[in-house]
C-alpha positions as a printed NumPy array, in Angstrom:
array([[ -2.749, -10.557,  31.762],
       [ -6.234, -11.811,  32.524],
       [ -7.077, -15.4  ,  33.433],
       [ -8.601, -15.876,  29.978],
       [ -6.433, -15.474,  26.885],
       [ -8.007, -13.8  ,  23.879],
       [ -7.022, -15.765,  20.781],
       [ -6.901, -14.804,  17.136],
       [ -6.442, -17.295,  14.312],
       [ -4.404, -16.426,  11.234],
       [ -5.815, -18.55 ,   8.412],
       [ -9.129, -20.325,   7.958],
       [ -8.255, -23.803,   6.672],
       [ -8.958, -27.234,   8.148],
       [ -6.379, -27.001,  10.929],
       [ -7.824, -23.616,  11.958],
       [-11.253, -25.228,  12.269],
       [ -9.785, -27.986,  14.449],
       [ -8.177, -25.367,  16.664],
       [-11.42 , -23.37 ,  16.902],
       [-13.262, -26.519,  17.93 ],
       [-10.707, -27.179,  20.66 ],
       [-10.681, -23.663,  22.045],
       [-14.494, -23.642,  22.192],
       [-14.208, -26.016,  25.182],
       [-11.376, -24.107,  26.855],
       [-11.779, -22.557,  30.287],
       [ -8.676, -20.418,  29.825],
       [ -8.962, -19.231,  26.237],
       [-11.53 , -17.486,  24.085],
       [-11.514, -17.114,  20.302],
       [-12.13 , -13.416,  19.664],
       [-10.776, -12.871,  16.147],
       [ -9.989, -14.508,  12.843],
       [ -7.911, -13.168,   9.981],
       [ -8.038, -14.388,   6.411],
       [ -6.792, -13.296,   3.   ],
       [-10.379, -12.31 ,   2.142],
       [-13.176, -10.754,   4.124],
       [-15.582, -13.378,   2.79 ],
       [-13.519, -16.254,   4.207],
       [-13.114, -14.46 ,   7.546],
       [-16.855, -13.827,   7.734],
       [-17.737, -17.441,   6.884],
       [-15.294, -18.794,   9.47 ],
       [-16.465, -16.266,  12.047],
       [-20.092, -17.18 ,  11.465],
       [-19.347, -20.903,  11.924],
       [-17.445, -20.375,  15.181],
       [-19.219, -17.274,  16.548],
       [-16.061, -15.156,  16.307],
       [-16.83 , -11.489,  17.007],
       [-13.872,  -9.894,  15.142],
       [-13.511, -10.937,  11.484],
       [-10.611,  -9.466,   9.547],
       [-10.046,  -9.562,   5.806],
       [ -6.275,  -9.525,   6.25 ],
       [ -3.706, -10.99 ,   8.589],
       [ -2.334,  -7.491,   9.251],
       [ -5.729,  -6.35 ,  10.511],
       [ -5.873,  -9.286,  12.927],
       [ -2.43 ,  -8.39 ,  14.278],
       [ -3.607,  -4.792,  14.792],
       [ -6.64 ,  -5.97 ,  16.796],
       [ -6.074,  -4.759,  20.363],
       [ -8.375,  -7.466,  21.77 ],
       [ -6.084, -10.267,  20.531],
       [ -3.399, -11.343,  22.993],
       [ -2.188, -14.525,  21.331],
       [ -2.341, -15.838,  17.764],
       [ -2.526, -19.3  ,  16.319],
       [ -0.794, -19.344,  12.94 ],
       [ -2.378, -21.871,  10.604],
       [ -1.227, -20.591,   7.235],
       [  0.584, -22.81 ,   4.704],
       [  4.083, -23.789,   5.908],
       [  6.072, -21.35 ,   3.745],
       [  4.281, -18.415,   5.425],
       [  4.897, -19.424,   9.057],
       [  8.128, -17.475,   9.557],
       [  6.789, -14.275,   8.025],
       [  3.641, -14.203,  10.147],
       [  5.344, -15.363,  13.332],
       [  7.81 , -12.479,  13.044],
       [  5.031, -10.016,  12.291],
       [  2.998, -11.341,  15.232],
       [  5.97 , -10.969,  17.577],
       [  6.574,  -7.44 ,  16.326],
       [  2.897,  -6.689,  17.029],
       [  3.371,  -7.883,  20.618],
       [  1.246, -11.013,  20.219],
       [  2.111, -14.327,  21.836],
       [  2.411, -17.109,  19.261],
       [  1.34 , -20.703,  18.791],
       [  2.483, -21.693,  15.312],
       [  1.408, -24.829,  13.501],
       [  4.222, -27.216,  12.652],
       [  6.702, -26.858,  11.193],
       [  7.578, -23.579,  12.862],
       [  9.704, -22.65 ,   9.853],
       [ 11.289, -24.244,   6.813],
       [ 14.932, -23.917,   7.883],
       [ 17.361, -22.928,  10.606],
       [ 17.784, -19.318,   9.453],
       [ 14.038, -18.698,   9.544],
       [ 13.701, -20.39 ,  12.939],
       [ 16.488, -18.243,  14.339],
       [ 14.81 , -15.072,  13.019],
       [ 11.452, -16.061,  14.551],
       [ 13.037, -16.869,  17.922],
       [ 14.969, -13.6  ,  17.92 ],
       [ 11.783, -11.64 ,  17.12 ],
       [  9.952, -13.357,  19.99 ],
       [ 12.806, -12.635,  22.403],
       [ 13.159,  -9.035,  21.239],
       [  9.441,  -8.42 ,  21.78 ],
       [  9.173, -10.491,  24.984],
       [  6.396, -12.744,  23.652],
       [  5.791, -16.453,  24.185],
       [  6.518, -18.639,  21.156],
       [  5.577, -22.293,  20.756],
       [  5.354, -24.718,  17.877],
       [  2.109, -26.724,  17.835],
       [  3.802, -30.107,  18.024],
       [  1.248, -32.072,  20.033],
       [  3.306, -35.226,  20.453],
       [  5.667, -33.482,  22.845],
       [  2.767, -33.226,  25.345],
       [  1.011, -36.468,  24.426],
       [  0.757, -39.107,  27.197],
       [  2.335, -41.758,  24.943],
       [  5.549, -39.709,  24.899],
       [  5.892, -39.926,  28.687]])
């Protein structure tokens, strides 16, 4: 893997914009793709954040060979589905909290990540926040 990770974002809501703003200052990550439920939303998001690959479906983003890792920012009930699909596509995963809605879904997501040898992390910032130390 290169020194810079190529990120794709699944979803174009407020939390996705916050993530895009953060990755814009990253020295180790680059936002290369966005996937939305509509091409119009993907294009608007991509225009705002200068994202070169703009996909009108989440499946198309997962098929993008330039994407190494995805940030899942869909509504909570969709996290498990897209985390499993991302793992099966060989993409590393950072999923917005909560990772899933229940134990069974969490177990399925973890098993998919293990089976496909991809990194999986829930975006729970407080675990890494200095106040926690």
